[in-house]
C-alpha positions in Angstrom: 0.0 0.0 0.0 1.4 3.4 -1.0 1.5 6.3 1.3 -1.3 8.0 -0.6 -3.5 4.9 -0.4 -2.9 4.7 3.3 -3.9 8.4 3.7 -7.1 7.8 1.7 -8.0 4.8 3.9 -7.2 6.8 7.1 -9.4 9.6 5.7 -12.4 7.2 5.5 -11.8 6.0 9.0 -11.5 9.6 10.3 -14.7 10.6 8.5 -16.5 7.7 10.1 -15.1 8.5 13.5 -16.0 12.2 13.2 -12.3 13.2 13.8 -12.5 16.7 12.3 -8.8 17.6 12.9 -7.5 14.4 11.3 -9.9 14.8 8.4 -8.8 18.3 7.8 -5.0 17.5 7.9 -5.3 14.5 5.7 -7.4 16.5 3.2 -4.7 19.2 3.1 -2.0 16.5 2.5 -4.0 14.9 -0.3 -4.5 18.3 -1.9 -0.8 19.1 -1.6 -0.1 15.8 -3.3 -2.4 16.7 -6.2 -0.8 20.1 -6.5 2.7 18.5 -6.6 1.6 16.0 -9.2 0.3 18.8 -11.4 3.5 20.7 -11.0 5.6 17.7 -11.8 3.2 16.5 -14.5 3.5 12.9 -13.2 2.2 10.8 -10.3 4.0 11.1 -7.0 5.8 8.1 -5.6 6.3 7.6 -1.8 9.5 9.6 -1.9 7.7 12.6 -3.4 4.9 12.2 -0.9 7.4 12.2 1.9 8.9 15.4 0.5 5.5 17.1 0.5 4.7 15.9 4.0 8.1 17.1 5.2 7.4 20.5 3.7 4.0 20.6 5.5 5.6 19.6 8.8 8.2 22.4 8.4 5.4 24.9 7.7 3.6 23.8 10.8 6.7 24.1 12.9 7.3 27.6 11.6 3.7 28.5 12.4 4.1 27.2 15.9 7.1 29.4 16.4 5.3 32.4 15.0 2.2 31.8 17.2 4.3 31.3 20.3 6.0 34.7 19.6 2.5 36.2 19.0 1.2 34.8 22.3 -1.5 32.7 20.6 -1.7 29.5 22.7 -5.0 28.4 21.0 -3.4 28.4 17.6 -0.2 26.8 18.9 -2.3 23.9 20.2 -4.1 23.5 16.9 -0.8 23.5 14.9 0.8 21.1 17.3 -2.1 18.7 16.8 -1.7 19.0 13.0 2.0 18.4 13.2 1.5 15.3 15.4 -0.8 13.8 12.7 1.6 14.6 9.9 4.5 13.1 11.8 2.6 9.8 12.1 3.1 9.3 8.3 6.7 10.5 8.1 9.6 8.0 8.6 11.2 7.8 12.0 13.6 10.8 12.4 17.3 10.0 12.7 19.0 10.5 16.0 22.0 12.9 16.2 24.4 10.0 16.6 23.1 8.3 13.4 23.3 11.5 11.6 26.8 12.2 12.7 27.8 8.7 11.5 26.3 9.4 8.0 28.0 12.8 7.8 31.4 11.3 8.8 31.1 8.6 6.1 30.2 11.3 3.6 33.2 13.4 4.6 35.5 10.4 4.2 34.0 9.5 0.9 34.2 13.0 -0.6 37.6 13.8 0.9 36.3 17.0 2.4 38.8 18.8 4.7 37.7 22.3 5.2 34.4 24.1 5.7 34.5 25.2 2.1 33.8 21.6 1.2 30.4 21.7 2.9 28.5 21.7 -0.3 30.1 18.4 -1.5 29.3 16.7 1.8 25.7 18.1 1.9 25.1 16.9 -1.6 26.1 13.4 -0.6 24.3 13.3 2.7 20.9 14.8 1.9 19.6 12.0 -0.4 20.5 9.5 2.3 18.6 11.2 5.1 15.7 12.5 3.0 12.6 12.8 5.2 14.5 11.6 8.3 16.5 14.8 9.1 16.2 18.4 8.2 18.7 20.2 6.1 19.4 22.6 8.9 20.3 19.8 11.3 22.5 18.2 8.6 24.2 21.5 7.8 24.9 22.2 11.4 26.6 18.8 11.9 28.5 19.1 8.6 29.7 22.6 9.7 30.8 21.3 13.1 32.7 18.3 11.8 34.4 20.2 9.0 35.4 23.1 11.4 37.0 20.5 13.6 39.0 19.1 10.6 40.0 22.5 9.3 41.7 23.6 12.6 
């Protein structure tokens, strides 16, 4: 069963269970999938669906930060609930230790030695951690490890 099929089945269950929040979030995800398919002009595979869901999760996280800054606890709770539902469908996030190991392997494989080589390492790591780690986290770790090598 593909991710989209699973979402459609979960939508039916949520509709029958009168779970308005879950119905709303799943409908948003399915609409985003359709928009992405139209933009790409081809059907989405699970990797593409994970990209779309990761983007939605990132948007929700940014909204939470903005609502916290604006002192809107009601909207924070709503966005946190939506983010929790989206995360149910995303792959398990990588731990920092796992991510450091992947970055170290990439540094060795690319022969990177200075912080200027960050782009080479990032290009190698990001496809491996797609959907399981954010680019910001990967960039921070790559920067730390390369700074340690360069000194």
